[in-house]
N, C-alpha and C positions, 0 to 999 in steps of 0.2 A: 504494499500499499504506499503510495506517495503522499507526503504531507510537506508543509513548509516550515522553515525555521521560525517564521513569524508566529505561526500558531503554536509551535512547540514552546517558544518563549512565553507566550501567554499562559500556557498550561503550567509552566514552571513558576511563573510569577504568582499564580494562584495558590501555590503550595506554601506552607508555613516555614519560617526560618527555624532551623534546628541546631545550627552551630552558633550559639548565642544569638546575635542580631542578624546573622548572615544565612541566606539560603545557599547551601553548599551543593554544587552539582558536580558529580564525578563523570568523566568521559574515559572509560576504560576499554581495553581490548588489546589484541596482540600487535606486535611490531609490524609496521607497514600496512596496517588496516585502514589508515586514514583518520586516526583520532585527532591529530593536530589540525588538519583542515576542518574537520567537523566542529571541533571545539572553537576554532577561530570564527567560523560562520555563526555558530550559536552565540558566541560572545558578542559579536556585532549586533545580532538581533536583540540580545538582552541588555546591551550597553554595559557588559560585565567584564572584569578582568579575568585573564586565564593564567593560571599557574601551571607550568610544565614540570612534571616530576623529574624528567631527565636533567633539569637544571640543578637538581638536589642530590643526584647520584654521585658518589665518589668513585666513578669509573665502572668498569664492567662487573667487578666483583660485588658491587653494592646494589644489585638488581632489586632486591626486596628489603634489604636491611637499612635503607635510607630513611625509613618512616619516622624514627625519632627526630631526625633533622627537620623533616617537614612539620612535625608536630611542634617542635621548639620554635622554629622561625616563622611558620605560616599559620597553622591551625590554632595553636594556643593564643597568639595575639588576636586573630580574627574572632575567636570564641569570646574573648574579653572585650571586643569592640575596639581594639587597638590596631594600629597600622602594622602590617607584617613587613619584614625586610629580610632579604637573604642575598648572599653573593653567589652567583650562578657558577656551576662547574663548566670549565673550558675543556671540552673533549679533545681539542687540538693540542692543548698544552698539558693535559692531565692534572689540572689543579683548579681550585676555586679561586677566581680572580675577577677583577673588573669592578665597575660601580655597582652598589647594591640595587636590587630590584625591590621597589616598594609596592605594596598592595594594600590599598585602603579597605576598611571594612564596609564595602559596598553592600547594597541590599542582596545582590547575588554575586557569588564568586565561583568560577569553574576551576577544578583541578583535572588535569589531563595527563594520562600516562598509564603504563602497565601497573596494575594493582591499585589504581586510584579509588576503586570501589571495593577495596578489601573489607572483610567482615567487620573489623574493629571500628571502622568509621561509619558503617551503614546506619546506625541509630541516629547519626547527626546529619545524614544526607537528606536533602529535600528531593533530589531526583538523581537516578543513576542510569547511565547510558552505556551500552556495550556496542562497540563498533567492530565489525568483522568484515572480511573480504576473502576471496579464494586464496588458498595457500601459495600458489605459484605467483600470483600478483603481489602478495605481501612480500615474498622473497625478493622478487625483482625490484620492487620499490625500495626496499631497505638497502639492497646492494647498491643501487643507483644513488641513493641519498647519502649513505654513510660509508660505503666501502672504499671509494677512492681508488688509490693504487695499492692499498694494503692487502697483500696476498694472504695474510692470516685472518682477514675479516670474516670470510665465510665460516671458518671453524668457530670463531667467537659467536657468530650469529646463530649457528646451529645449536650450540649449547644454550644460548639465550632463549631460543624458541622452544626447546625441550623443557626448560625450566618454566617458561610461560604456560605451556600446556598443562604441566603438573599443577601449577598454582591455580589456574582457572578451574581445573577439575576439582581440586581439593576445596576451593572456596565457593564452587557453584556460582561463579560470577555472572555468567550470562543469564542463568535461570533466575537469579535474584534481581536483575536489572529491571527498571521501569520500562525500558525501551531498548530493543536490539535493532541496529541499523546497518545498512549496506554501505561500507566505506569505499566500495569500488565506484559508486556513483558520484559524479562531480557536477554540482549545479549550485548557483548562487543562493537560491532561497528554496530549494527542494531537497528532500532526502527520501530514501526508500526504507520503510520499516519492514522488518521481517516478522513472521509468525515464529513458531518453534517446531523443529530445531533450526537454527540458522545454518547456512552453508559454511563450509570451513576449509 
């Protein structure tokens, strides 16, 4: 079923805030599924900031263990109605550096990335979205986006994807989401919603 980001934004805005004064929206799903694009379009429709969890990972080994950093720098302050602030990770340099990213406690804030809708945050989510796409498309997108000339990248990516699969199965992420969408579709104000089970 096709729907628009404008209508989805209205649906989310009708939900109550659960992270203190903030409606927290999670955009989760596997690598290369189209989460970042989807979250960007939804953020525009909502007039809401987007926090990318990849900016808070301390490299490849921090795939799921970054959460205390997200809690300390982003979720905790927003929950208290304070401005969040974090220094993003520079994947090209392998370190956290650069000017801090500030996130005001807006009425709605999006967090986008693998495990953004993990079980421990669900009671405080106003809305959870799982973005997916066919496996071969996700693989080619990620290689094109992040691989560059690094001959070791496919091995890193394969381990990352296997860990994602285990995480999503253990956490029942897609089943628990409010909405499962097709990240293969690219349109300014439309998205494709799936029934169950989504293709994968």
